[in-house]
A tleap script that builds the chain and sets N, CA, C and O, in Angstrom:
source leaprc.protein.ff14SB
mol = sequence {
  NMET GLU TYR ASN ARG GLY MET ALA LYS PHE
  ALA SER THR TRP LEU LEU ILE LEU ILE ALA
  VAL ALA VAL SER THR LEU GLY PHE ILE GLY
  ALA GLY GLN GLU ASP ALA PRO GLY VAL ALA
  LEU LEU GLY GLY ILE ALA GLY PHE VAL LEU
  VAL VAL CYS ALA LEU ARG ASN LEU GLY VAL
  ILE LYS PRO GLY LEU ALA LEU PRO ILE ILE
  ALA LEU GLY PHE GLY LEU THR ALA VAL LEU
  LEU SER ILE ARG LEU LEU ALA ASP GLY GLU
  PHE GLY SER ARG PRO TRP ILE ALA ALA ILE
  GLY VAL VAL VAL GLY ALA ALA LEU THR GLY
  VAL GLY VAL TRP ARG TYR ARG ALA VAL SER
  PRO ALA PRO THR ARG PRO SER GLU SER GLU
  HIE LEU CARG
}
set mol.1.N position { -4.367 15.896 36.584 }
set mol.1.CA position { -5.029 14.696 35.976 }
set mol.1.C position { -3.367 14.184 34.883 }
set mol.1.O position { -3.159 14.987 33.973 }
set mol.2.N position { -2.454 13.138 34.962 }
set mol.2.CA position { -1.646 12.981 34.116 }
set mol.2.C position { -2.267 12.344 32.884 }
set mol.2.O position { -3.221 11.567 32.921 }
set mol.3.N position { -1.371 12.915 31.339 }
set mol.3.CA position { -1.877 12.690 30.005 }
set mol.3.C position { -0.875 11.835 30.210 }
set mol.3.O position { 0.235 11.996 30.718 }
set mol.4.N position { -1.871 10.091 29.345 }
set mol.4.CA position { -1.593 8.950 28.805 }
set mol.4.C position { -0.602 9.086 27.794 }
set mol.4.O position { 0.051 9.986 28.321 }
set mol.5.N position { -0.089 8.876 26.860 }
set mol.5.CA position { 0.825 9.754 25.468 }
set mol.5.C position { 0.714 8.060 24.893 }
set mol.5.O position { 0.930 7.949 23.687 }
set mol.6.N position { 0.412 6.798 25.622 }
set mol.6.CA position { 0.466 5.302 24.622 }
set mol.6.C position { -0.724 5.545 24.659 }
set mol.6.O position { -1.123 5.694 23.504 }
set mol.7.N position { -1.769 5.706 25.615 }
set mol.7.CA position { -3.063 5.493 25.532 }
set mol.7.C position { -3.812 6.305 24.674 }
set mol.7.O position { -4.901 5.811 24.379 }
set mol.8.N position { -3.492 7.732 24.028 }
set mol.8.CA position { -3.976 8.337 23.033 }
set mol.8.C position { -3.012 8.267 21.488 }
set mol.8.O position { -3.397 8.845 20.472 }
set mol.9.N position { -1.986 7.620 21.539 }
set mol.9.CA position { -1.290 7.295 19.712 }
set mol.9.C position { -2.211 5.497 19.742 }
set mol.9.O position { -2.431 4.920 18.677 }
set mol.10.N position { -2.654 4.831 21.199 }
set mol.10.CA position { -3.638 3.809 20.875 }
set mol.10.C position { -5.073 4.686 20.322 }
set mol.10.O position { -5.319 4.402 19.150 }
set mol.11.N position { -5.747 5.372 20.742 }
set mol.11.CA position { -7.185 5.884 20.381 }
set mol.11.C position { -6.432 6.410 18.912 }
set mol.11.O position { -6.336 5.375 18.251 }
set mol.12.N position { -5.848 7.567 18.095 }
set mol.12.CA position { -6.106 7.844 17.292 }
set mol.12.C position { -5.236 6.665 16.154 }
set mol.12.O position { -5.450 6.875 14.960 }
set mol.13.N position { -4.582 5.840 16.397 }
set mol.13.CA position { -4.554 4.254 15.562 }
set mol.13.C position { -5.934 3.967 15.267 }
set mol.13.O position { -6.161 3.758 14.075 }
set mol.14.N position { -6.851 3.908 16.008 }
set mol.14.CA position { -7.876 2.985 16.172 }
set mol.14.C position { -8.957 4.319 15.238 }
set mol.14.O position { -9.478 4.040 14.158 }
set mol.15.N position { -9.058 5.160 15.641 }
set mol.15.CA position { -9.663 5.801 14.611 }
set mol.15.C position { -8.779 6.211 13.268 }
set mol.15.O position { -9.548 6.467 12.341 }
set mol.16.N position { -7.588 6.326 12.952 }
set mol.16.CA position { -7.708 6.136 11.285 }
set mol.16.C position { -7.572 5.290 10.904 }
set mol.16.O position { -7.180 5.297 9.737 }
set mol.17.N position { -7.814 3.774 11.663 }
set mol.17.CA position { -8.339 2.777 11.029 }
set mol.17.C position { -10.150 2.557 10.727 }
set mol.17.O position { -10.673 1.951 9.791 }
set mol.18.N position { -10.950 3.423 12.099 }
set mol.18.CA position { -11.855 3.150 11.776 }
set mol.18.C position { -12.338 4.994 10.458 }
set mol.18.O position { -13.503 5.048 10.065 }
set mol.19.N position { -11.616 5.859 10.132 }
set mol.19.CA position { -11.740 6.450 9.407 }
set mol.19.C position { -11.500 5.817 7.695 }
set mol.19.O position { -12.060 6.046 6.623 }
set mol.20.N position { -10.563 5.081 8.055 }
set mol.20.CA position { -9.756 3.679 7.101 }
set mol.20.C position { -11.082 3.096 6.272 }
set mol.20.O position { -11.300 3.027 5.063 }
set mol.21.N position { -11.963 2.663 7.557 }
set mol.21.CA position { -12.839 1.340 6.849 }
set mol.21.C position { -14.481 2.486 6.491 }
set mol.21.O position { -15.494 2.027 5.963 }
set mol.22.N position { -14.355 3.681 6.857 }
set mol.22.CA position { -15.567 3.937 6.312 }
set mol.22.C position { -15.819 4.847 4.979 }
set mol.22.O position { -16.790 5.209 4.316 }
set mol.23.N position { -13.746 5.090 4.946 }
set mol.23.CA position { -13.310 5.755 3.567 }
set mol.23.C position { -14.105 4.146 2.536 }
set mol.23.O position { -15.226 3.925 2.080 }
set mol.24.N position { -13.327 3.678 2.551 }
set mol.24.CA position { -13.683 2.453 1.892 }
set mol.24.C position { -14.548 1.940 1.768 }
set mol.24.O position { -14.483 1.185 0.798 }
set mol.25.N position { -15.828 1.907 2.484 }
set mol.25.CA position { -17.378 1.290 3.032 }
set mol.25.C position { -17.459 2.312 1.677 }
set mol.25.O position { -17.176 1.872 0.562 }
set mol.26.N position { -17.943 3.956 1.921 }
set mol.26.CA position { -18.215 4.816 1.628 }
set mol.26.C position { -17.612 4.639 -0.180 }
set mol.26.O position { -18.418 4.969 -1.050 }
set mol.27.N position { -16.683 4.296 -0.471 }
set mol.27.CA position { -16.449 4.311 -1.852 }
set mol.27.C position { -16.789 3.269 -2.120 }
set mol.27.O position { -17.314 3.514 -3.206 }
set mol.28.N position { -16.993 1.509 -1.873 }
set mol.28.CA position { -17.778 1.076 -2.924 }
set mol.28.C position { -19.145 0.850 -2.994 }
set mol.28.O position { -19.765 0.271 -3.886 }
set mol.29.N position { -19.673 1.497 -1.698 }
set mol.29.CA position { -21.481 1.744 -2.187 }
set mol.29.C position { -21.309 2.983 -2.924 }
set mol.29.O position { -22.073 2.942 -3.889 }
set mol.30.N position { -20.788 3.840 -2.908 }
set mol.30.CA position { -20.877 4.843 -3.514 }
set mol.30.C position { -20.501 4.453 -5.098 }
set mol.30.O position { -21.131 5.191 -5.856 }
set mol.31.N position { -19.755 3.617 -5.720 }
set mol.31.CA position { -19.512 3.302 -6.641 }
set mol.31.C position { -20.290 1.663 -7.169 }
set mol.31.O position { -19.923 0.999 -8.138 }
set mol.32.N position { -21.092 1.417 -6.490 }
set mol.32.CA position { -22.312 0.533 -6.642 }
set mol.32.C position { -23.381 1.275 -6.864 }
set mol.32.O position { -23.937 1.081 -7.946 }
set mol.33.N position { -23.848 2.098 -6.130 }
set mol.33.CA position { -25.160 3.566 -5.993 }
set mol.33.C position { -24.600 3.666 -8.094 }
set mol.33.O position { -25.381 3.127 -8.879 }
set mol.34.N position { -23.444 4.282 -8.615 }
set mol.34.CA position { -23.597 5.284 -9.585 }
set mol.34.C position { -22.676 4.978 -10.886 }
set mol.34.O position { -22.187 5.815 -11.646 }
set mol.35.N position { -22.498 2.759 -10.983 }
set mol.35.CA position { -22.177 2.604 -11.822 }
set mol.35.C position { -20.728 3.224 -11.817 }
set mol.35.O position { -20.542 3.853 -12.858 }
set mol.36.N position { -19.695 3.240 -11.007 }
set mol.36.CA position { -18.545 4.266 -11.331 }
set mol.36.C position { -17.228 3.348 -10.112 }
set mol.36.O position { -17.011 3.547 -8.917 }
set mol.37.N position { -16.793 2.667 -10.783 }
set mol.37.CA position { -15.404 1.898 -10.475 }
set mol.37.C position { -14.248 1.967 -10.442 }
set mol.37.O position { -13.413 1.128 -10.103 }
set mol.38.N position { -14.066 3.770 -11.073 }
set mol.38.CA position { -13.074 4.481 -9.941 }
set mol.38.C position { -12.892 4.837 -8.481 }
set mol.38.O position { -11.928 4.731 -7.722 }
set mol.39.N position { -14.721 5.516 -8.255 }
set mol.39.CA position { -15.036 5.969 -6.923 }
set mol.39.C position { -14.664 3.839 -5.950 }
set mol.39.O position { -14.440 3.911 -4.742 }
set mol.40.N position { -14.659 3.002 -6.300 }
set mol.40.CA position { -14.067 2.115 -5.151 }
set mol.40.C position { -12.702 2.168 -4.893 }
set mol.40.O position { -12.246 2.497 -3.797 }
set mol.41.N position { -11.763 1.734 -6.242 }
set mol.41.CA position { -10.597 2.569 -6.235 }
set mol.41.C position { -10.184 3.485 -5.628 }
set mol.41.O position { -9.261 3.188 -4.869 }
set mol.42.N position { -10.625 5.003 -5.637 }
set mol.42.CA position { -10.453 5.750 -5.068 }
set mol.42.C position { -10.572 5.197 -3.154 }
set mol.42.O position { -9.767 5.178 -2.223 }
set mol.43.N position { -11.684 4.908 -3.283 }
set mol.43.CA position { -11.955 4.899 -2.130 }
set mol.43.C position { -10.831 3.415 -1.332 }
set mol.43.O position { -10.277 3.305 -0.239 }
set mol.44.N position { -10.908 2.650 -2.361 }
set mol.44.CA position { -9.744 1.618 -1.380 }
set mol.44.C position { -8.179 2.155 -1.546 }
set mol.44.O position { -7.428 1.655 -0.708 }
set mol.45.N position { -7.715 2.836 -2.226 }
set mol.45.CA position { -6.612 4.039 -2.436 }
set mol.45.C position { -6.556 4.316 -0.858 }
set mol.45.O position { -5.824 3.743 -0.053 }
set mol.46.N position { -7.307 5.124 -0.648 }
set mol.46.CA position { -7.156 5.838 0.952 }
set mol.46.C position { -7.437 5.261 1.379 }
set mol.46.O position { -6.717 5.422 2.364 }
set mol.47.N position { -8.151 4.302 1.663 }
set mol.47.CA position { -8.335 3.006 2.792 }
set mol.47.C position { -6.847 2.871 3.023 }
set mol.47.O position { -6.239 3.367 3.972 }
set mol.48.N position { -6.423 2.276 2.225 }
set mol.48.CA position { -4.903 1.325 2.474 }
set mol.48.C position { -3.617 2.117 2.939 }
set mol.48.O position { -2.597 1.758 3.527 }
set mol.49.N position { -4.105 3.470 2.397 }
set mol.49.CA position { -3.014 4.542 3.010 }
set mol.49.C position { -3.305 4.525 4.151 }
set mol.49.O position { -2.551 4.028 4.987 }
set mol.50.N position { -4.542 5.097 4.478 }
set mol.50.CA position { -5.061 5.398 6.046 }
set mol.50.C position { -4.099 4.328 7.107 }
set mol.50.O position { -3.162 4.697 7.813 }
set mol.51.N position { -4.627 2.947 6.981 }
set mol.51.CA position { -4.328 1.464 7.711 }
set mol.51.C position { -2.588 2.036 7.590 }
set mol.51.O position { -2.128 2.347 8.688 }
set mol.52.N position { -1.703 2.183 6.503 }
set mol.52.CA position { -0.302 1.898 6.367 }
set mol.52.C position { -0.195 3.348 7.884 }
set mol.52.O position { 0.404 2.931 8.876 }
set mol.53.N position { -0.709 4.794 7.988 }
set mol.53.CA position { -0.305 5.212 8.446 }
set mol.53.C position { -0.660 4.931 10.036 }
set mol.53.O position { 0.088 5.379 10.905 }
set mol.54.N position { -1.910 4.119 10.395 }
set mol.54.CA position { -2.218 3.751 11.528 }
set mol.54.C position { -1.574 2.990 11.968 }
set mol.54.O position { -1.454 3.033 13.192 }
set mol.55.N position { -0.661 1.663 11.028 }
set mol.55.CA position { 0.350 1.073 11.665 }
set mol.55.C position { 2.127 1.548 11.715 }
set mol.55.O position { 3.014 0.978 12.351 }
set mol.56.N position { 2.259 2.844 10.766 }
set mol.56.CA position { 2.635 3.566 11.482 }
set mol.56.C position { 2.702 4.474 12.507 }
set mol.56.O position { 3.406 5.403 12.904 }
set mol.57.N position { 2.233 4.185 12.640 }
set mol.57.CA position { 1.612 5.145 13.846 }
set mol.57.C position { 1.898 4.403 15.256 }
set mol.57.O position { 2.838 4.806 15.942 }
set mol.58.N position { 1.123 3.357 15.683 }
set mol.58.CA position { 1.782 2.130 16.457 }
set mol.58.C position { 2.475 1.120 16.609 }
set mol.58.O position { 2.273 0.246 17.452 }
set mol.59.N position { 3.799 1.166 15.400 }
set mol.59.CA position { 4.744 1.145 16.016 }
set mol.59.C position { 4.765 0.174 14.614 }
set mol.59.O position { 5.543 0.804 13.899 }
set mol.60.N position { 4.357 -0.946 13.886 }
set mol.60.CA position { 4.313 -1.948 13.593 }
set mol.60.C position { 4.835 -1.879 11.823 }
set mol.60.O position { 5.253 -2.862 11.210 }
set mol.61.N position { 4.712 -0.737 11.345 }
set mol.61.CA position { 5.699 -0.444 10.599 }
set mol.61.C position { 7.180 0.459 10.942 }
set mol.61.O position { 7.200 1.516 11.572 }
set mol.62.N position { 7.925 0.026 10.584 }
set mol.62.CA position { 8.986 0.780 10.819 }
set mol.62.C position { 9.423 2.083 10.543 }
set mol.62.O position { 9.415 2.384 9.349 }
set mol.63.N position { 9.883 3.110 11.504 }
set mol.63.CA position { 10.403 4.437 10.147 }
set mol.63.C position { 10.789 4.621 8.825 }
set mol.63.O position { 11.889 4.144 8.545 }
set mol.64.N position { 10.069 5.287 7.775 }
set mol.64.CA position { 11.371 4.812 6.468 }
set mol.64.C position { 10.401 3.740 5.747 }
set mol.64.O position { 10.594 3.665 4.533 }
set mol.65.N position { 9.546 3.024 6.187 }
set mol.65.CA position { 9.002 1.706 5.379 }
set mol.65.C position { 7.603 2.487 4.876 }
set mol.65.O position { 6.922 1.656 4.275 }
set mol.66.N position { 7.036 3.598 4.907 }
set mol.66.CA position { 5.361 3.417 5.086 }
set mol.66.C position { 5.425 3.956 3.897 }
set mol.66.O position { 4.281 4.265 3.566 }
set mol.67.N position { 6.597 4.371 2.649 }
set mol.67.CA position { 6.430 5.236 1.844 }
set mol.67.C position { 6.467 3.725 0.764 }
set mol.67.O position { 5.663 3.558 -0.153 }
set mol.68.N position { 7.549 2.757 1.119 }
set mol.68.CA position { 8.141 1.863 0.476 }
set mol.68.C position { 7.024 0.435 -0.056 }
set mol.68.O position { 7.155 -0.266 -1.060 }
set mol.69.N position { 5.830 0.348 1.143 }
set mol.69.CA position { 5.048 -0.197 1.527 }
set mol.69.C position { 3.793 -0.047 0.615 }
set mol.69.O position { 3.095 -0.933 0.121 }
set mol.70.N position { 3.649 1.817 0.486 }
set mol.70.CA position { 2.164 2.016 -0.746 }
set mol.70.C position { 3.109 1.370 -1.475 }
set mol.70.O position { 3.025 0.151 -1.621 }
set mol.71.N position { 4.157 2.107 -2.044 }
set mol.71.CA position { 4.850 2.214 -3.213 }
set mol.71.C position { 4.573 0.294 -4.034 }
set mol.71.O position { 4.284 0.022 -5.199 }
set mol.72.N position { 4.753 -0.416 -3.155 }
set mol.72.CA position { 4.961 -1.635 -3.330 }
set mol.72.C position { 3.934 -2.254 -4.012 }
set mol.72.O position { 3.875 -2.903 -5.056 }
set mol.73.N position { 2.915 -1.802 -2.944 }
set mol.73.CA position { 0.738 -1.702 -3.101 }
set mol.73.C position { 0.261 -1.778 -4.611 }
set mol.73.O position { -0.385 -2.411 -5.446 }
set mol.74.N position { 1.038 -0.688 -4.356 }
set mol.74.CA position { -0.168 0.587 -5.310 }
set mol.74.C position { 0.611 0.022 -6.748 }
set mol.74.O position { -0.173 -0.002 -7.698 }
set mol.75.N position { 2.241 -0.512 -7.133 }
set mol.75.CA position { 2.517 -1.216 -7.882 }
set mol.75.C position { 2.219 -2.438 -8.659 }
set mol.75.O position { 2.175 -2.828 -9.825 }
set mol.76.N position { 2.032 -2.861 -7.425 }
set mol.76.CA position { 1.144 -4.825 -7.456 }
set mol.76.C position { -0.066 -4.802 -8.129 }
set mol.76.O position { -0.565 -5.371 -9.100 }
set mol.77.N position { -0.483 -3.697 -7.044 }
set mol.77.CA position { -2.026 -3.486 -7.497 }
set mol.77.C position { -1.775 -2.838 -9.685 }
set mol.77.O position { -2.485 -3.296 -10.580 }
set mol.78.N position { -1.037 -2.150 -9.840 }
set mol.78.CA position { -1.331 -2.236 -11.140 }
set mol.78.C position { -1.171 -2.664 -11.893 }
set mol.78.O position { -2.116 -2.689 -12.681 }
set mol.79.N position { 0.303 -3.458 -12.370 }
set mol.79.CA position { -0.110 -4.835 -12.906 }
set mol.79.C position { -0.599 -5.744 -12.535 }
set mol.79.O position { -0.582 -6.671 -13.346 }
set mol.80.N position { -1.089 -5.945 -11.574 }
set mol.80.CA position { -2.586 -7.363 -11.946 }
set mol.80.C position { -3.163 -6.011 -12.367 }
set mol.80.O position { -2.748 -5.622 -13.459 }
set mol.81.N position { -3.975 -5.262 -11.779 }
set mol.81.CA position { -5.653 -5.173 -12.854 }
set mol.81.C position { -5.575 -4.675 -14.442 }
set mol.81.O position { -6.434 -4.571 -15.317 }
set mol.82.N position { -3.610 -4.320 -14.389 }
set mol.82.CA position { -3.837 -4.182 -16.101 }
set mol.82.C position { -3.582 -5.823 -16.514 }
set mol.82.O position { -4.299 -6.079 -17.482 }
set mol.83.N position { -3.365 -6.148 -16.397 }
set mol.83.CA position { -3.686 -7.999 -17.001 }
set mol.83.C position { -4.564 -8.629 -17.152 }
set mol.83.O position { -4.825 -9.355 -18.112 }
set mol.84.N position { -5.636 -8.273 -15.424 }
set mol.84.CA position { -6.862 -8.535 -15.542 }
set mol.84.C position { -7.842 -7.659 -16.810 }
set mol.84.O position { -8.684 -8.089 -17.598 }
set mol.85.N position { -7.475 -6.728 -16.654 }
set mol.85.CA position { -8.744 -6.072 -18.059 }
set mol.85.C position { -7.884 -6.496 -18.645 }
set mol.85.O position { -8.141 -7.599 -18.162 }
set mol.86.N position { -6.893 -6.736 -19.381 }
set mol.86.CA position { -6.887 -6.903 -20.489 }
set mol.86.C position { -7.425 -8.099 -20.984 }
set mol.86.O position { -8.116 -8.247 -21.992 }
set mol.87.N position { -7.012 -9.002 -20.117 }
set mol.87.CA position { -7.606 -10.493 -20.167 }
set mol.87.C position { -9.031 -10.561 -20.886 }
set mol.87.O position { -9.405 -10.963 -21.988 }
set mol.88.N position { -9.856 -9.818 -19.436 }
set mol.88.CA position { -11.229 -9.773 -19.370 }
set mol.88.C position { -11.631 -8.645 -20.876 }
set mol.88.O position { -12.710 -8.147 -21.198 }
set mol.89.N position { -10.151 -8.542 -21.593 }
set mol.89.CA position { -10.827 -7.407 -23.247 }
set mol.89.C position { -12.041 -5.809 -23.179 }
set mol.89.O position { -13.027 -5.371 -23.772 }
set mol.90.N position { -11.222 -5.482 -22.164 }
set mol.90.CA position { -11.975 -3.912 -21.452 }
set mol.90.C position { -11.279 -3.483 -22.594 }
set mol.90.O position { -11.990 -3.384 -23.593 }
set mol.91.N position { -10.089 -3.199 -22.734 }
set mol.91.CA position { -9.053 -2.375 -23.482 }
set mol.91.C position { -9.660 -2.621 -25.597 }
set mol.91.O position { -9.221 -1.828 -26.430 }
set mol.92.N position { -10.633 -3.788 -26.021 }
set mol.92.CA position { -11.103 -3.350 -26.859 }
set mol.92.C position { -10.368 -3.351 -28.036 }
set mol.92.O position { -9.401 -4.113 -28.024 }
set mol.93.N position { -10.505 -2.884 -28.775 }
set mol.93.CA position { -9.154 -2.615 -30.100 }
set mol.93.C position { -7.504 -2.143 -30.161 }
set mol.93.O position { -6.666 -2.166 -31.062 }
set mol.94.N position { -7.476 -1.568 -28.291 }
set mol.94.CA position { -5.953 -1.106 -28.220 }
set mol.94.C position { -5.654 -1.768 -27.199 }
set mol.94.O position { -5.459 -1.076 -26.200 }
set mol.95.N position { -5.495 -3.348 -27.021 }
set mol.95.CA position { -4.805 -3.766 -25.943 }
set mol.95.C position { -3.283 -3.134 -25.768 }
set mol.95.O position { -2.690 -3.694 -24.847 }
set mol.96.N position { -2.616 -2.250 -26.334 }
set mol.96.CA position { -1.859 -1.568 -25.979 }
set mol.96.C position { -1.840 -0.530 -24.986 }
set mol.96.O position { -0.848 0.191 -25.096 }
set mol.97.N position { -2.474 -0.282 -24.226 }
set mol.97.CA position { -2.940 0.520 -23.175 }
set mol.97.C position { -2.454 -0.343 -22.403 }
set mol.97.O position { -1.391 0.069 -21.937 }
set mol.98.N position { -2.665 -1.124 -22.124 }
set mol.98.CA position { -2.743 -2.995 -21.042 }
set mol.98.C position { -1.403 -2.519 -20.595 }
set mol.98.O position { -1.145 -2.323 -19.408 }
set mol.99.N position { -0.389 -2.301 -21.756 }
set mol.99.CA position { 1.531 -2.062 -21.462 }
set mol.99.C position { 1.338 -0.687 -20.214 }
set mol.99.O position { 1.854 -1.059 -19.160 }
set mol.100.N position { 1.012 0.096 -20.148 }
set mol.100.CA position { 1.194 1.204 -19.669 }
set mol.100.C position { 0.835 1.759 -18.189 }
set mol.100.O position { 1.352 2.668 -17.540 }
set mol.101.N position { -0.501 0.668 -17.817 }
set mol.101.CA position { -0.512 0.560 -16.748 }
set mol.101.C position { 0.597 -1.198 -15.976 }
set mol.101.O position { 0.816 -1.427 -14.786 }
set mol.102.N position { 0.994 -1.982 -17.073 }
set mol.102.CA position { 2.479 -2.670 -16.667 }
set mol.102.C position { 3.200 -2.455 -16.685 }
set mol.102.O position { 4.120 -3.178 -16.302 }
set mol.103.N position { 3.373 -1.045 -17.239 }
set mol.103.CA position { 4.876 -0.497 -17.342 }
set mol.103.C position { 4.912 0.750 -15.981 }
set mol.103.O position { 5.971 0.943 -15.385 }
set mol.104.N position { 4.050 1.272 -15.731 }
set mol.104.CA position { 3.362 1.843 -14.307 }
set mol.104.C position { 3.435 1.635 -13.084 }
set mol.104.O position { 3.533 2.439 -12.157 }
set mol.105.N position { 3.355 -0.181 -13.094 }
set mol.105.CA position { 2.866 -0.277 -12.012 }
set mol.105.C position { 5.001 -0.955 -11.580 }
set mol.105.O position { 5.778 -0.606 -10.692 }
set mol.106.N position { 5.136 -1.880 -12.635 }
set mol.106.CA position { 6.679 -1.756 -12.250 }
set mol.106.C position { 7.133 -1.422 -11.656 }
set mol.106.O position { 7.455 -1.874 -10.557 }
set mol.107.N position { 7.525 0.253 -12.514 }
set mol.107.CA position { 8.030 1.141 -11.944 }
set mol.107.C position { 7.681 1.309 -10.526 }
set mol.107.O position { 8.392 1.093 -9.544 }
set mol.108.N position { 6.321 1.783 -10.587 }
set mol.108.CA position { 5.979 1.796 -8.608 }
set mol.108.C position { 6.816 0.766 -7.807 }
set mol.108.O position { 7.657 1.113 -6.977 }
set mol.109.N position { 6.427 -0.994 -8.218 }
set mol.109.CA position { 7.382 -1.532 -7.442 }
set mol.109.C position { 8.657 -1.895 -7.486 }
set mol.109.O position { 9.223 -2.515 -6.585 }
set mol.110.N position { 9.375 -1.380 -8.953 }
set mol.110.CA position { 10.791 -0.893 -8.348 }
set mol.110.C position { 11.256 0.107 -7.575 }
set mol.110.O position { 12.342 -0.124 -7.042 }
set mol.111.N position { 10.700 1.264 -7.332 }
set mol.111.CA position { 10.581 2.199 -6.634 }
set mol.111.C position { 10.627 1.490 -5.539 }
set mol.111.O position { 11.704 0.999 -5.201 }
set mol.112.N position { 9.760 1.345 -4.962 }
set mol.112.CA position { 9.419 0.325 -3.522 }
set mol.112.C position { 10.627 -0.945 -3.075 }
set mol.112.O position { 10.976 -1.340 -1.963 }
set mol.113.N position { 10.880 -1.186 -3.883 }
set mol.113.CA position { 12.072 -2.221 -3.643 }
set mol.113.C position { 13.251 -1.466 -3.686 }
set mol.113.O position { 14.139 -1.938 -2.975 }
set mol.114.N position { 13.614 -0.191 -4.444 }
set mol.114.CA position { 14.900 0.223 -4.226 }
set mol.114.C position { 14.294 0.941 -3.007 }
set mol.114.O position { 14.660 0.184 -2.109 }
set mol.115.N position { 13.747 1.713 -2.537 }
set mol.115.CA position { 13.296 1.767 -1.047 }
set mol.115.C position { 13.705 1.299 0.275 }
set mol.115.O position { 14.445 1.645 1.195 }
set mol.116.N position { 12.968 0.441 -0.007 }
set mol.116.CA position { 13.065 -0.892 0.987 }
set mol.116.C position { 14.289 -1.195 1.196 }
set mol.116.O position { 14.574 -1.473 2.360 }
set mol.117.N position { 15.334 -1.237 0.207 }
set mol.117.CA position { 16.505 -2.077 0.149 }
set mol.117.C position { 17.334 -0.560 1.014 }
set mol.117.O position { 18.344 -0.553 1.718 }
set mol.118.N position { 16.494 0.513 0.633 }
set mol.118.CA position { 17.507 1.532 0.984 }
set mol.118.C position { 17.243 2.217 2.604 }
set mol.118.O position { 17.901 2.983 3.307 }
set mol.119.N position { 15.946 1.513 2.765 }
set mol.119.CA position { 16.292 2.200 4.050 }
set mol.119.C position { 16.434 0.658 5.052 }
set mol.119.O position { 16.862 0.381 6.173 }
set mol.120.N position { 16.266 0.458 4.746 }
set mol.120.CA position { 16.004 -1.344 5.643 }
set mol.120.C position { 17.903 -1.765 5.812 }
set mol.120.O position { 18.531 -1.908 4.763 }
set mol.121.N position { 18.417 -1.876 6.756 }
set mol.121.CA position { 20.078 -2.451 7.270 }
set mol.121.C position { 20.022 -3.468 6.361 }
set mol.121.O position { 19.042 -4.119 6.000 }
set mol.122.N position { 21.358 -3.558 5.968 }
set mol.122.CA position { 21.541 -4.835 4.967 }
set mol.122.C position { 22.323 -5.885 5.932 }
set mol.122.O position { 23.133 -5.399 6.721 }
set mol.123.N position { 22.129 -7.331 5.921 }
set mol.123.CA position { 22.061 -8.607 6.711 }
set mol.123.C position { 23.742 -8.809 7.105 }
set mol.123.O position { 24.672 -9.146 6.373 }
set mol.124.N position { 23.734 -8.655 7.747 }
set mol.124.CA position { 25.311 -8.948 8.491 }
set mol.124.C position { 25.639 -10.262 8.382 }
set mol.124.O position { 24.742 -11.105 8.395 }
set mol.125.N position { 26.905 -10.604 8.264 }
set mol.125.CA position { 27.495 -12.141 7.990 }
set mol.125.C position { 28.615 -12.103 8.934 }
set mol.125.O position { 29.448 -11.209 9.087 }
set mol.126.N position { 28.495 -13.235 9.547 }
set mol.126.CA position { 29.267 -13.496 10.945 }
set mol.126.C position { 30.636 -13.723 10.096 }
set mol.126.O position { 30.868 -14.105 8.949 }
set mol.127.N position { 31.539 -13.255 11.343 }
set mol.127.CA position { 33.032 -13.384 11.192 }
set mol.127.C position { 33.334 -14.976 10.503 }
set mol.127.O position { 32.489 -15.810 10.178 }
set mol.128.N position { 34.453 -15.048 10.432 }
set mol.128.CA position { 35.054 -16.656 10.623 }
set mol.128.C position { 35.624 -16.862 11.456 }
set mol.128.O position { 36.448 -17.726 11.156 }
set mol.129.N position { 35.712 -16.552 12.502 }
set mol.129.CA position { 35.473 -16.823 14.165 }
set mol.129.C position { 34.908 -16.883 14.722 }
set mol.129.O position { 34.885 -17.610 15.716 }
set mol.130.N position { 33.629 -15.606 14.094 }
set mol.130.CA position { 32.759 -16.943 14.568 }
set mol.130.C position { 31.730 -17.916 13.720 }
set mol.130.O position { 30.695 -18.517 14.007 }
set mol.131.N position { 32.546 -17.766 12.511 }
set mol.131.CA position { 31.845 -18.950 12.053 }
set mol.131.C position { 32.425 -20.196 12.409 }
set mol.131.O position { 32.223 -21.291 11.884 }
set mol.132.N position { 33.049 -19.953 13.206 }
set mol.132.CA position { 34.465 -21.444 13.536 }
set mol.132.C position { 34.485 -22.224 14.441 }
set mol.132.O position { 34.743 -23.427 14.482 }
set mol.133.N position { 33.941 -20.843 15.870 }
set mol.133.CA position { 33.252 -21.590 16.613 }
set mol.133.C position { 32.242 -22.758 16.973 }
set mol.133.O position { 31.953 -22.984 18.148 }
savepdb mol mol.pdb
quit
């Protein structure tokens, strides 16, 4: 019996996606039952990372781009959640705490963009001879 490498990769990718859905769902259910929003956040983070790994395994995401995508996702989420919590008044008499989340999120976003630019090839410009044709 011959081993089919493509089918094994396909099956492992779908297994990762199913595990991601299960972990995220359990996180959200656990957060609802125990009134613990951190559990939902951890479930969402684990699901996001597993889906990125699955897409990398499938070949949809190019080699070296998984880390920048994860950093961008975490950074933008941190910035938006910090602003949302500040707008809802969750920080009470200490609104400066939101600045910590915004700075950390901006740093993660910057690292993601920096790594993306380091990994992805620079666009090439056509030479003048090719441009004039």
